[in-house]
N, C-alpha and C positions, 0 to 999 in steps of 0.2 A: 504493499500499500504506499502511495506516495504520500510524503509529508506535505502539509498545507503549503501552497506557493511553491512547491518543488518545481513545477515546470517553469515558473517565472524566474526562479533562482538559476536553473540550468540554462535558460535562455539569456539571462544577465551574464552568466559566467561565459557562454558561447560568444556573446558579443564583446566582452572585455578580452577574450582571447584573440578575436579578430583585430581589436583595436591594438593589442600588443605586436600582432603580426605587422600591422601597418607601420608601427614605429620601428619595427627592425628592418623592414624593407626599405625604410627612408634612409638608413644607414648605407644601403647598398645601391639603391636606384636613384636616389635624390627625391625631390618632391613629386609624388604621384597621387591620383585620386585614390580614395578608400574603396571605390568601386573596383579599381583595377586589381586589388590585392585581397580584399574581403570576400567573404562568402555573400550569396545573393541576398540573404535576410538582412545582414548587417548593413549592407549598402543601400538598401532602398531608402530613397529620399536624401540621400547624401552623396549624389553622384559626383559632385565637385568638391568634395572634402578632401583636403590635403593630408600628407602623413603626419602632419603635427596636430590634426584635428580641427584646424582652421578651415574656412571656406577657401575656394580655389585661389590658387596663388595669381597674382596680376600677370597679365599676358607679358609684361616685359621680363618676368622670371621665367614663365613657362616657354617663352619663345627665344629667351636670351642665351647667353653662352654659358651660364652657370646652372648648376643643379638645383640650388635653393636660395634663399635670403642670406643665409651665412655665407656661402660661397661667393655671392654677389658682392656683399660688403668687403669681404677679403680682397676679392679681384679689383674692385674699385680703389681700395687702398693702394695696391701695388701700382695701379695705372695712375694714381696721383704721384706716387713715389717716382715713376718713369717720366711723368710729366716734369718733375723738378730735374731729373737727370737731362731731359731735352733742354730745358731752359739754360742749365749750367753750360752744357756743350755748345748751345746755339749761340751764346754770347761770344764765344771765341772769335769767330770770323769777322763780325762786324766791329768788334773792338780792338782787332789786331793792330791797325795803324796806331791808335792811341797807345797801347801797351808798348808797341816798338819805340815810339817817341819818348815815352815815360822812361824806359829802360836804357835809352840811347844806344840801340844796336841797329845793325843793318837787317834786312829781311832774311838775308841768307844764313845769319846765325840763329835766327829763330827756329830752325829745323830741330834743334836740341830740345825744344819745348815738347815735341811729340814723343821724344825719347823718354822724357821726364814723365809725361803722362802714361806712357806704357809701363814704366817701372811702377808707379803708384797704382795703376790698375790692376796689374798682376798681383802686387802685394796686397792690395785690398780684397782681391778674388780669394787669395789663399786664407787670409784672415776670416773672410766672410764664411768660407766653406768649413773651416774648422769650428767658428762660433755656432753655425747652424747645426752641425752634428752634436756639439756639445749641449746646446740648449735649444732643441727643436720647436719647442712650443713657446718661443718668445719672440716679440718685435724688437726688443731692447737693443740688439746689435745693430739692426737696420736703422733704427732712430739715431743711435750714436753715430752710425755712418754718415747719415744725413747732416748732423751737426758738424762732424769733422769736414765734410764737403764744403759746408758754408763757411767755416773758419778759414779754410784755404781760399775759397773764392773772393771773400771780401778783401783779402790781401793782394789779389792779382791787380787791380787797378792802382793800388799804392806801391806796387814794386818799383823801385827806382834803378835797380841793377839787374843784369841778367841772372844772376845767381838767386836773387830774391824771387824773380819771376819764376824760375824753374822750381824752387822749393814750394811756391804756392800752388802751381800746377800739380806738383807730386802730391801734396796733402789733399787737394781737391779730388784727384782721381783715386786716391787711396780710400776715401769715404765713398765715392761712386762705386767702386769695385765691390764694396760690401753690399751697397744697395742693389746692384744688379744680381748678385747672388740670391739674395733674398726674395728680390721680386719674381724672377723666373722660376726658382725653385718652389716657393711657397705657392706660387700661382699654379703649378701643375699639382701639388699636394691638395690644394683646395678644390681643384676640379680633375681629380685623379682618373675619372672614368673616361673623360674626353678633353685633355687640356688644351688642344690646339685652338678653339675658338677664343677661350680665355687669355691664353698668352698672347694671340693677335691683338686683343683689345689692350692688354697691359702695355705691349711694345707700341701700340698706336699712340699711347699717352706721351711717349718718347717723341714720336714725329710731331705731335701737337706742339709739345714744348719747344722743340727746335724751330718750328714754324713761327711762333709768337716771339721767341727770343729777339730776333733782329728788329722787329716792331717795338719792342721795349727800348732797345738801344736807340733807334732813330727817334722815337718820341722824347726820350730823355735828352738827346743832343738839341732837339729843337727847343725844348724847355729850357735848359740851362747847358749850353755849349762847354762851359768850363768844367762842369762836374758831371756831365752827361753819362759818360761810362760808368763812374763810380755810383751814380744814382741808379744805373740799371742793375748793377750787381747787387746793391743793397736791397732793391726791390725784389729781386729774385730770393735774396737771402731770407727776407721775411716770409715770402710764401713758403719756402723750404721748411723753415722751423715750424710754420703752421701745420704742414704736412707731417712732420715728425710728431708733433704734440697730438694730432688725431690718430696717427698710426699706433701710438702707444696705448691707446685705449680699445684697440681692435684685438680680438682674440686670434692667435695665430693657429693655423691648421696642423693637424697631426700628419705624420708621414703615413700614407695609405697602408702599409703592411701591418700597422697597429690594428689588432682586432679583425684582420682580414679573414682568418680562419673561422672565427665565431660568426662572421657575418655569412660566410658561405653555408655553414651548417644551418643557421637560422632561416637563410632563404630556402634550403631543402625542406626544413620542417613547414614553412609556408606553403611551398608547392604541394607537399604531401597532404596537408590539411585541406586545401582546396580540391585535391583530386577526390578525397574521401567525402567530403561535404557533409554536413549535419553535425550535431552535437556529439552523437554517439560515435561517429568515425573520426573525430578530431585527433583523439589520443593516438589512435592506431596509425593515422595518416601522419602525425608528426613524427612518430617513431620511425616510420619507414622513410619519411622524408629527410630525417636527420642522417640517416645512413647515406642516402643519395647525395646529401649536401657535403658530407665528409668525403665522399668519393670524388665529387665535383672538385672540391678544394685541393685534394691530392693530385688529381690529374692536372690542374692548372699549375700547381707548383712544379710538378714534373716537367710540364711542356715549356714553362716560362723561365726556369732557372737552370736547374741541374742539367737539362739536355740542350740548352741554348748553344747554337753553332758559333756563336761569338761571345767572348768573354766580356765582362763589364768594363774592364780597363781598356780593351781594344776599342769598344764601341764608343766609350767616352773620348778617347783620344782622337778617333776619326771625326767625331762630331765636332771637337774643339778645333781640329784642323780645318774642317769644312767652314766652321763659322769664322775663324780668322780670315780665310779667303773671301768669302762673301761680304763680310763687313768692310774689308779693305777695298773691294771692287765697288761696294756701294757708296762709301765716302769719297772715293777717288773720282768716280764719275761726277758726283756732285761738286767737288773742288776743282776739277779740270776741264769740265765741258766748255767753259768760256775760253780757256787757253786753247783748247783744241780747235774751236771754231775761228778764233783769231789766227792761229797758226797756219790752218790749211787754206785761208783766204777765200772761203766760199760765200754763200749768199747770205749768211747769217753773221751779222755784226755784233759787237760787244752787249749792247743792250738787248737786243732779241736774245742772244744767248743766255743772258741772265734770266730772261723771262722763261726761256726753256728749262733752265735749272730749277727755277721755282715751280714749273709744272710737274717736273720730275719729282720734287719733294711733296708737292701736294698730292699727286697720284699715289705716291708711296705711302703717304699717311692715311689717305682716305681708303686705299686699298686694304690696309691692315684692318680697319674697322669692318669693311665689306666682307673681308675674308672670313671674319668670326662667324658669319652665317653660312657662307658657301662652303666651308671645310668641315662644318658639324658632321656630315655624313661621309666623309672622305678619309681614307687612311693617310697618315703623314707621308708615307713614301710616295703615294700618288701626287699629293700636293707638291712635295719637294721636286719630283721629276718634272711636272708640268710647268711650275714657276721657273725652274732653272732653265728649262728649254726657252721660255720666254725671254730670260735674261740674255741668252747666248743669241738669240734671233735679233733682239734689240741691238746688241753691240755690233753685230755683223751689218745691220742696217746702216748704222752710223758710220762705221768704218767705211762701208762700201759707197756710201753717199758722199763722202769727202766734203762736208759742210753744206750740202744742198739743204734747202729749207724744209722740204718734205722729209728728208732722212733725219734731221735733227729733232724736228718736232715729233715725228712718229716714233722715233727710237727712244727719246726721252720719256714719253708716256708710256710706251710698252716696257721699258725698262723699270719705270716705277711700279707699274702693276705687277710685273714679274717678281720683282725683288720684295714686294710688299709683305709676303707671307712666308718667305723662306726661313728667317730666323725662328719664328713661332713654330714652323713645321718641322724644323731640326730639333728643337727642344722637345716637341711632343713625340717625335721619333724616338730620341734617346730615352724618354721616359718609357716608351712602349718596349724598346729593346731591353731594358734592365730588368724587366719582369716584375714580379711582386714587390712592392715597396717603391718601385719607380726610382726616381733621382734622388740621391743623397746629397748632404750639403757639400761633399767632396766633388761629387759630378757637377753640382751647380757652380762650385768654384772654378773647375775646368772650363766650363762654358763661358764664364765671365772672363777668364784670362784669355780665351780665344777671341772673344769680342774685344778686348783691350789690345790684342795683338793685330787687329786689324789696322791699327795706326803704322805698324812697321810695314805692312803691305802697302799703304799709301805712300810711306816715304820711299819705298823701292820704286813704286810707279812713278813719283815724281822726278827721278833720275831720267825718264824718257821724255821729259818735256821739251827737251831741244829738238825732237822729232815728233811733230804732231801726230802722224799716223802711228807711230810706235806706241803712243799712250793707250789708245783704243784697242790696238792688237794685244798689247799687254793685258788689258782688262778682259778681253776675249779669252786669251790663254789661261789666265788665272780662273776665269769662269768655268772653262772646260776642266781644269784641274779639280776644282771643287766638285763637279759633277762626277768626275772619276773617282773621287774618294767615296761618295755615296754608292756608285755603281760596285765598287768593291765590297762594301759592307752588304749591299743586297745580294751579291753573288755569294758571299759567305753565309748569310742568314738563309738564303733561298728566296727566289723570287715570289713563288707562291705564297711563301709565309709572310713576306714583306707587303705584297700588295693585295693579297686574298682577303676576302670578307671574313669578319670575326663575329662572335656571337653578339657583341655589342652593336655591330652594324645592323645585324638582322633585326635586333629589338627596335633600333632607331627607325628602320624602315617601316615596321609595323605600326609605329607610333603615328 
């Protein structure tokens, strides 16, 4: 004989179990509706209920690059940080004449500034990688890195000797190196299931900052020519400190490997419960599902780590080399397009070449934000191959056109579109190659060091400025070498494994 209210108690217990399964599923699949994971009777009337028990998430979360509101907040934090990075880097070019005058040196001697920046960036990358592995759930090192970068940046316009200028740049890039490690690595951790779109948005913040920085310099020079550059640096410094203060209040994400096995088993319990259906079959279904979930987790660990055709060290090193090459090509194209157009004596003059350079950077920045939606259902390897092909075609068009208006403009826009998603796709690709847990702080440090080493590639390319055609030919050759690095990785991993569909891809198509 059933106790009074027994049926209601059992139904309440069943509903509570469904709600618990919803919460467990949220840890694996992000914000989804309760109807998607609950049984039919628990979901009636709550079709749009999210995993947290709230009503449907806003469209800008459901259709955005992040899984849930927490990941969105974290991603926007790193985007703001990279905006600071873009502002500080973007100030260098427009302020260089003033800095040269202040230090009393010729332009030829300013080449050592890039060497100082590289040393600072690599050192900051090493420090950031070590700090992230030592304290993975804290934004404190990133905030300290921003403060260090600000301390160096405000001394740049005040430097009156070359040595003082070098020290200021070294300190600035030391702090920025830490920021790059944290922004890229934590961005992948916060969006571990599909980091490509979010990392595109994060690096798009850099592009926006780099576009806005010259406007700040020009506005400051118009308002107060005597202290314009100094005022621009202090304006950016205030913005950077504000970002650091905000970042300190945001919770840092955990590395994906934490709790991964439990999540797989919980997911198995959920599927088993759904297949059995009803209150009486829930316990039996959960037991069967637990075994299935454990088997799934074991299979994933076996296929993603121990049997991986390429070791984590080799994958990280290859990606760092690739990033050094593409960042060097990217910055060199933006820096030397005007010199190339003037040198070949074609149809494009200096002012028009400046506009073409602006078109490149604008396309590059907007392309990163556009790619956040376009690459959501694409494997990183496919994104890399397609965008690298666009880069090579664009450089070949510019080189073959020898300064013609069509070749310069078409090549600049195509180069910006092609280069836009390369960095983010490379980071997402490495995260995928490294298997469960994805990128570590050390791997993020190598990525940051590779990005900083793009400065050396730019210095090497500058040696070809005496022969204009050699500049574009060098950039094309470096792009082919970068593509060759990834081809070697895909050959080692297996082309089907690198480009084939995954379970995640199938789930996203069904959605």
